[in-house]
N, C-alpha and C positions, 0 to 999 in steps of 0.2 A: 429428231437431234438431241431440243435440250433437254426433256422429260432420255431419252436417254442416257444424256452425260451424268444429270442428277441418280440417276437408276446406279451407272459406276461408280461415283462419290462416293452413296450408299453402304456399296456392296464390302466399299474398300475400309470402313470401319465396321460396317457387322464382322470382317472377315478380324480386324485384327481385334474385338472384341473375340471374337470365335463364340458369335453368336447365330445356329443356324435358325435361330426361330424366328431370326430380325426380317427375311427374305419373302413373306407371305406380305407384309404390310407392303411392302413396293408392288406385290402379284394381284393385290385387290386394290389398289387406289387405298388415298389419305382423306379423307373428312378435309373440305373447303377447296379441293381443286376440280380439275376439268375431267379427271377420268371419274368422280363421282354420280357427275350426272348420268355416263351411261352404262352405272351399274343397276343389275336388279333388283337387290334390295330395295326396300326405302330407306330414304336419311336416317331415319330412326334407328332400323333394325342398323346399319352401320355402325353405328355410337355404339349400338350394342354390343355389337365386337366387340371395338377395342376397346370396350370397358369393362366387359366379360375377362379378353385375355390381358389386361391388368390386375384384374381385380382375382385371376387362378394364379397366374405367374409368381404375385406379393405372395397367397397364400401357402403356394407349395413352400416360397420358399424358407418362408415364417419357419413351417413346420414341418421342412425334412431338412432343409441346411442341403450341407453335402452329401448327405447320404444321396440323396440321388438326383438324378443328371434330366429335366422332364420340361419336358418343351409344349407349349401350349396355340394352339391355330385354332380360331373360330371364324365360323362363318355360315353367315342364316342364323345364327343361336348353334351353333350343328360345336360341338367343343372340341377337335383332334385334341389328345395324349399320345405324345413319341417320346424316348427313349429308354432310359434304363434303372433299374429300381434292384437294389440287392436282393428282395424274398417274396414270398407272394403276401406275403404278413404288410407290407409295407405299399405292396399294390393296390392293393386290399382301400387298402387306408388312406392309399389317393384318390380310388376312386367313388368313395363314398364324398371321400370334401369335394369336390367337382359335383357333384350329385346335389351336393346341398347350395350351387352357387346361384343366384339369382338370373331368371332370364335363360339359363342353360334351357334349352330342348330336349338336347343327345348327347351323349358323351361317349367317346368311341377313345377304348386306351388301346393306342398299338405301344406302350411302354413291355418291355422287354426285361427278364428278370438276369441283368448281368451287371462286371463293374461298368462304376461310371466312365466314357468315351474320352479321350485323348482328347487332348486340344487337336492336334491334326489333323484328326477324322473329321471332329466340326471342321475346318474351315472348309477339309475336301467337301461336306455335306454343303456349306454354303459356297461351292463355287460350282458345283453341280446345280443345289439350284439356278444361279447363272444361268448356269448354258442352258437349263430347258426351259428358262422366262425368257430368255433370248431367242429362244426356236420358235416356243408359242407367242412371241410378239411378231417374228418375220416370214415365220413363214403354214401362220393358220389360213392362208386360202382362201378366207372367207367363210371358212368352214363352221367358224367359232368364233368368238372374242374374249381371244385371251384378258380380259377386265375380269370376264367373267370367275378367272381359276385363280386359285392359289397354290404353288408348291410350296411340299415341307419334305426337307430328307435326313433322312437321323438312318446313317450306318450305308448312306449309298443306295438305299430305300426309298423312292418318292411316291407323298402320296396329295393324292389331288382331290380339291376343294374346289367345290362354288355348283350357282346354279346354270344349271347346261340339261337343253336335251339329251338320249340317249345317242342319235345320233353327234354333238359335239365332243358328251366325254370320250364319244370311239375312237375322235381323229383325233384329241389332244392327249388320249394315253398312247395314241400310235404315236404322236413326238414326243416325249418321253421315255419310251419307250425301243428308242433307237438312240439317243442320247448317251453316247459314248461316256460311261464311270456307273449306270444305271442296271444297280442288280433288282431291279423288282421295281413298277408300278403297281401304287392302292389304290383307286379308285375310291372316294369318299364323297365319289356326287347327291349332287338333291335332285335326284330326276324333272325335269316338266317337259307338258307334253308341248307348249307354245311358246316362243319369245314375250315377255308382256316388260318393258321398263317405268318401271312408276313413274311418275308424274317431276318433273326437278322443283324443288323446293323452293324455294327462293328466297322464304324468310334468312335473316343473317345465323349463324352456328349457331350464336349465343343463346339464339331462344329456341331453336327446335330441342323438342329435350327425346329423350330414349324412348320407343310405346310400352307400351308395356309388355309382358311376356309373361312366361306361367307361370313366377312365383320360385322360390330356392325349391328343390326337392321334386319339380312337376315333369320328373326326366322322363325319356319316351326313349329306351332301348334301348337305357344307357348299359357302358360299359359292353354291346356287342359290337362284333367285330367287320371291318368291313369284306364283303360278299369275295367283291370283285376284283381279283388281282389277275395282271401280268405280267409275264417275264418279258426281259427284254432280249432284243433281236442278235444275234450271233456278232458279239465286237473283235474283231481284231484287228482292229487298228486302233488307235488314239484318236485319229481323226476319221467320223463316215459321214458318206452324203447325205444329204440332209434329204427325211422324212417323203415323198412320193405321195400326194395329194389325196389325199379318201376321199373319194365321192359319196354325196351326199343322199 
């Protein structure tokens, strides 16, 4: 309950600032908390992911300003771009910038050519991310670990990232697709065959270095769209019954 109260406070801050990209930090954990111990990424990779998000966000803001609205989410050095850009030229420019970031393995560009989303839409997206993640936390039924899943929402489309088995991914996507307000679910998972958790690094955080990555420009599958899209279940009411457990 202590963690849930903390997430609730952080959500209020995110909604107040209109930052839908704020939520994945809660979904994946923060370095230095107990959540990181259970993360399937190594501590160095988690540090890399936070660094990539910070550098990507700053670089995009500096280069595009108000011309585009782009959210960045990074998990296991896979960088997801969502939001709106004014034209294809800007979209191409954005992808080029993302490909040049140090330690990025893959760039998944899910931006759309459209006017920037409104404050109300971004607030709605933040709220939907919270609903999805809350259900992932409370309805996992041991079919997946919610700590391994990052949730990002843009214009009602829910993007799920993480290191999961295919069974875990399907179970999590089922929860997201049956959450009221979800227009579509896009699975940007990195699939693994077996579940392995790295041994906890007991060194102080200040002594842990980010792990060597592929370097700038060494991007695999940059710009490729995720192939797995799941439509939401029919939604006739604001409040839906909990999703049924998925047998693994």
